[in-house]
C-alpha positions in Angstrom: -0.6 -0.3 -0.1 2.8 2.1 1.0 4.2 2.2 -2.6 0.7 2.6 -3.5 1.0 5.8 -2.2 3.8 6.8 -3.4 3.0 6.3 -7.4 -0.4 8.5 -6.7 1.8 11.1 -5.9 4.1 11.2 -8.1 1.1 10.7 -11.1 0.0 13.4 -9.7 3.1 15.9 -10.3 2.8 14.2 -13.5 -1.1 15.6 -13.7 0.3 18.9 -12.6 3.0 18.8 -15.2 1.0 18.0 -17.6 -1.4 20.8 -17.2 0.9 23.2 -17.4 1.4 21.9 -20.7 -2.1 22.5 -21.6 -3.3 25.1 -20.2 -5.0 26.5 -24.0 -6.3 22.7 -23.1 -7.7 23.7 -20.3 -7.5 20.8 -17.5 -10.7 18.9 -15.7 -11.2 16.1 -13.5 -14.5 14.6 -12.5 -15.3 12.1 -9.9 -17.8 9.2 -9.9 -18.2 7.9 -5.9 -20.5 6.1 -3.9 -20.4 7.0 -1.1 -23.2 4.6 0.6 -26.3 6.2 2.6 -26.1 6.2 6.1 -27.3 2.8 8.0 -27.6 2.8 11.2 -26.6 -0.8 10.9 -23.0 0.6 9.0 -21.5 0.1 13.3 -17.7 1.0 12.9 -18.6 2.2 8.7 -21.0 4.8 10.1 -21.5 7.6 7.8 -21.0 10.1 11.0 -18.0 8.4 11.0 -16.8 8.4 7.6 -17.6 12.2 6.2 -15.6 14.5 7.5 -12.9 12.2 5.7 -15.2 12.5 3.0 -15.0 16.0 2.6 -11.1 16.4 2.8 -10.6 13.5 0.7 -12.6 15.8 -2.4 -11.2 19.2 -0.9 -7.9 17.9 -1.3 -8.8 16.8 -5.1 -10.3 20.1 -6.0 -12.9 18.4 -8.8 -14.7 19.9 -11.3 -17.0 18.0 -11.1 -18.2 15.0 -8.7 -20.7 13.0 -9.1 -22.0 10.9 -6.3 -24.5 8.0 -5.4 -26.5 7.1 -2.8 -26.6 10.1 -1.1 -29.6 10.7 1.5 -30.8 14.6 2.1 -28.4 15.1 4.6 -26.0 14.0 2.9 -25.9 15.7 0.6 -26.5 18.9 2.8 -23.9 18.2 4.6 -21.6 18.2 2.0 -22.8 21.4 0.3 -22.0 22.5 4.0 -18.5 21.7 3.6 -18.0 23.0 0.2 -17.2 26.0 0.3 -16.1 25.9 -3.9 -19.0 24.5 -5.4 -22.7 23.7 -5.2 -25.4 21.1 -6.1 -28.4 20.4 -8.2 -30.1 17.1 -7.8 -33.4 15.5 -6.5 -35.1 11.9 -4.1 -35.5 10.0 -6.7 -38.5 9.0 -4.5 -40.6 12.1 -5.0 -38.2 14.1 -7.5 -37.8 16.6 -4.5 -36.5 15.2 -1.2 -37.0 11.7 -0.6 -34.8 9.3 -1.6 -31.7 9.0 -2.6 -30.2 12.1 -4.6 -28.1 11.4 -7.4 -26.5 15.2 -6.9 -23.7 16.0 -9.4 -20.9 18.9 -7.2 -19.3 21.2 -9.4 -16.4 24.3 -8.3 -19.2 27.2 -8.4 -16.0 29.6 -10.6 -15.5 27.6 -13.2 -18.4 25.7 -13.8 -22.0 28.0 -14.4 -25.2 26.2 -14.3 -27.2 27.0 -17.6 -29.4 23.9 -16.6 -30.6 21.1 -15.0 -32.6 17.8 -15.3 -33.2 14.9 -13.5 -35.1 11.7 -15.9 -36.1 8.9 -14.6 -34.5 4.8 -15.7 -38.3 3.4 -16.6 -40.5 3.6 -19.0 -42.2 6.9 -18.3 -38.3 9.1 -17.5 -39.9 12.4 -17.3 -42.6 11.4 -13.9 -41.2 9.3 -10.7 -41.5 6.2 -11.5 -39.7 2.4 -10.9 -38.6 0.6 -13.6 -39.8 -3.2 -14.9 -38.3 -5.7 -12.3 -35.9 -3.1 -10.3 -36.2 -2.6 -6.4 -36.0 1.0 -6.1 -36.7 4.3 -8.2 -33.7 5.0 -10.1 -33.2 9.0 -11.5 -29.8 10.4 -14.1 -29.4 13.4 -12.7 -28.2 15.9 -15.9 -26.9 19.6 -16.1 -25.6 21.8 -18.4 -22.9 24.1 -18.0 -20.2 26.7 -19.2 -17.6 28.6 -18.7 -16.8 32.2 -18.8 -14.4 31.3 -22.0 -17.6 29.5 -23.9 -16.8 25.8 -23.8 -19.9 23.7 -22.8 -20.3 20.7 -21.7 -22.6 18.4 -19.6 -22.6 16.0 -17.2 -24.9 13.2 -16.6 -25.0 10.8 -13.2 -26.9 8.0 -12.7 -27.2 4.7 -10.1 -28.4 1.5 -11.8 -30.2 -0.9 -9.7 -29.2 -4.0 -7.7 -32.0 -6.0 -8.5 -34.0 -6.0 -11.3 -32.0 -7.3 -14.7 -34.2 -6.1 -17.2 -34.6 -2.6 -15.2 -30.3 -2.6 -15.8 -30.5 -3.4 -19.4 -33.6 -1.0 -20.7 -31.8 2.1 -17.8 -29.0 1.8 -20.8 -31.8 2.8 -23.6 -33.1 5.7 -21.5 -29.9 7.1 -21.2 -28.9 6.7 -24.4 -31.7 7.5 -25.9 -31.4 10.7 -23.9 -27.9 11.9 -25.0 -29.7 11.4 -29.4 -31.6 14.5 -27.9 -28.4 16.3 -27.1 -27.1 19.3 -28.7 -23.8 17.9 -30.4 -22.2 21.3 -30.0 -21.9 19.8 -26.6 -18.8 17.3 -24.7 -20.9 14.8 -22.6 -19.4 13.6 -19.6 -21.5 10.4 -17.5 -20.1 9.1 -14.0 -21.9 7.0 -11.9 -22.6 3.7 -10.0 -23.8 1.0 -13.1 -24.0 -1.7 -11.0 -22.2 -3.8 -14.2 -19.4 -5.6 -15.1 -17.9 -4.5 -18.5 -17.8 -7.7 -19.9 -22.6 -7.9 -19.2 -24.8 -6.4 -22.1 -25.8 -3.8 -19.8 -22.1 -2.3 -20.3 -21.4 -3.0 -24.3 -24.2 -0.3 -24.9 -21.9 1.9 -23.2 -19.0 1.1 -23.9 -20.1 1.1 -27.3 -21.5 4.5 -28.1 -18.9 6.5 -25.6 -15.6 6.4 -24.6 -14.6 4.5 -21.0 -12.4 6.3 -19.2 -10.3 3.4 -18.2 -9.5 2.6 -21.8 -9.0 5.3 -23.2 -6.6 7.2 -21.0 -3.1 7.8 -21.5 -2.3 6.9 -18.0 -3.8 4.5 -15.6 -3.2 3.5 -11.4 -6.1 1.3 -9.9 -4.5 -0.5 -7.3 -6.7 -3.4 -7.6 -9.7 -3.5 -10.7 -12.4 -3.7 -9.2 -14.9 -0.3 -7.3 -16.3 -2.3 -5.0 -14.8 -3.0 -1.1 -17.8 -3.5 0.1 -15.5 -2.4 3.4 -13.1 -5.1 3.4 -10.1 -4.3 4.5 -8.1 -7.6 2.4 -9.2 -8.7 -0.3 -7.8 -8.3 -3.9 -10.9 -6.7 -5.4 -12.2 -7.3 -8.8 -16.1 -5.9 -8.9 -15.9 -2.9 -11.3 -19.3 -1.6 -11.8 -18.1 1.9 -10.7 -17.6 3.9 -14.2 -17.1 7.7 -16.6 -17.7 7.6 -20.1 -16.9 10.8 -22.0 -17.4 12.2 -25.6 -15.4 11.9 -28.4 -14.2 15.1 -28.4 -12.5 14.5 -24.8 -9.3 13.7 -24.7 -9.0 11.7 -20.5 -6.2 11.6 -19.3 -5.4 10.5 -16.1 -7.3 7.4 -14.8 -7.1 6.6 -10.8 -8.6 4.0 -8.2 -7.1 5.5 -4.7 -8.5 3.6 -1.9 -8.9 6.4 1.1 -9.4 5.9 3.8 -10.5 8.1 7.5 -8.8 8.2 10.4 -8.8 5.3 11.8 -8.0 3.2 8.3 -11.6 2.9 7.5 -12.5 2.8 4.0 -14.2 6.8 2.8 -17.1 3.9 1.2 -18.2 0.6 0.7 -17.1 1.8 -3.4 -13.5 3.4 -4.5 -13.9 6.9 -6.1 -13.0 6.9 -10.0 -11.0 9.7 -10.8 -10.5 10.8 -14.3 -8.9 14.2 -15.4 -9.6 15.3 -19.2 -8.9 18.1 -21.4 -10.8 19.1 -24.7 -10.2 18.4 -28.0 -12.2 21.3 -28.9 
């Protein structure tokens, strides 16, 4: 693990060097992170024992965009109150307001101007709160349209697919891809999320065929484990990759990093690892 930390810091220096040389290409950073809902049964991994260290991790990384999954309202509000440089968008999945988990997108407010945002439900009726097919829960995708002061446009989507319904997962990919067809092609695109599906699944092949997998396209890769799900286990080889960051073809992923950040007590910050991708625009 110590070797991984040293290599991680080396990668940060490399990224900084790239950023210095690529100022005209305007590097940006996105993080996708399932932060685990506040579950009283998590005991030593309880939200209240993790939240301060999670905030410190985000502050250290300074992403342009942070897509979180499984956040209940009070968790999103805690992060919002702790991250002064950010605003967020997203609604409760159960009612389109405050009930249920929020697929929040935090964005750096001094760099990105929010033009508009919306939410679609992964169901037969995506424009209203609804549960799709054989899903166990309401599932949503949060969408934000952003612009920088120099006129760069980007669309950021953040989603979380159902963990039970196989049909729901398969159909959900279709809902998102149909929505993408309606978008202005002048925008760059980032899709963040926990898809509850591994790379070999037909669910993920739909995305691999239509978007860029940042892990595959990145020039530099650093992931201590192949997987992104850890289940709060400390001593294991994690192979279950179910979290992804996809981009449109006009964005070039430079680095793909899956670190294993810990609390001060040596526990995982969540039952998932974050994905960190740095990219620049080809426009």
